[in-house]
C-alpha positions as CSV (number, residue, x, y, z in Angstrom):
1,M,65.3,-45.1,32.7
2,L,61.6,-44.6,32.5
3,V,60.1,-45.5,29.1
4,I,56.6,-44.1,28.6
5,H,54.4,-44.8,25.6
6,G,50.8,-44.9,24.6
7,S,49.5,-47.7,22.4
8,D,47.4,-45.2,20.3
9,D,50.4,-42.8,19.7
10,K,50.0,-41.6,16.1
11,K,53.3,-39.7,16.1
12,V,55.7,-42.3,17.3
13,N,55.0,-46.0,16.9
14,I,55.2,-47.9,20.2
15,E,57.6,-50.3,18.5
16,H,60.3,-47.6,18.9
17,S,60.0,-47.8,22.6
18,K,60.1,-51.5,22.6
19,R,63.2,-51.5,20.4
20,L,64.8,-48.9,22.7
21,M,64.2,-51.2,25.7
22,D,65.6,-54.2,23.8
23,S,68.7,-52.3,22.9
24,L,69.2,-51.3,26.6
25,E,68.5,-54.8,27.9
26,K,72.2,-55.3,29.0
27,S,72.4,-51.9,30.5
28,P,73.3,-51.9,34.2
29,N,70.6,-49.3,34.8
30,K,67.0,-50.4,35.6
31,I,64.5,-49.8,32.8
32,T,61.0,-49.1,33.9
33,P,58.4,-49.5,31.1
34,F,55.1,-47.7,31.3
35,F,52.9,-48.6,28.4
36,V,49.4,-47.2,28.5
37,E,46.7,-49.0,26.5
38,G,44.7,-46.4,24.6
39,G,47.2,-43.6,25.4
40,N,47.9,-41.0,22.8
41,H,51.3,-39.3,22.1
42,S,51.3,-37.1,25.2
43,L,49.0,-39.3,27.2
44,S,46.7,-36.3,27.5
45,N,43.9,-38.7,28.0
46,Y,45.7,-40.2,31.0
47,T,47.2,-37.1,32.6
48,Q,46.8,-38.1,36.3
49,I,48.4,-41.5,36.0
50,R,51.1,-40.2,33.6
51,N,52.0,-37.4,36.1
52,D,51.9,-39.7,39.1
53,T,54.1,-42.3,37.4
54,I,56.7,-39.7,36.5
55,A,56.7,-38.1,39.9
56,N,56.9,-41.4,41.7
57,W,59.8,-42.5,39.4
58,F,61.8,-39.4,40.1
59,H,61.0,-39.5,43.8
60,Y,62.2,-43.1,44.1
61,Y,65.4,-42.6,42.1
62,L,66.4,-39.2,43.5
63,K,65.7,-40.4,47.0
64,S,67.6,-43.7,46.5
65,N,70.7,-41.8,45.1
66,K,71.2,-39.6,48.1
67,N,74.3,-40.5,50.2
């Protein structure tokens, strides 16, 4: 699971993502946090790194799940 959150999100407090990660701590699935200092709700001020991170995450997990 990829958890993405900006520290300056005015719609959803970053603590929600941190609590989500804490609650999934014992999950057998890998949790990948991506917290962006200064990022807003949609990370529109960090579009390139946001898009690259999402694309790389999908590429890695879709590729590694092929049999």
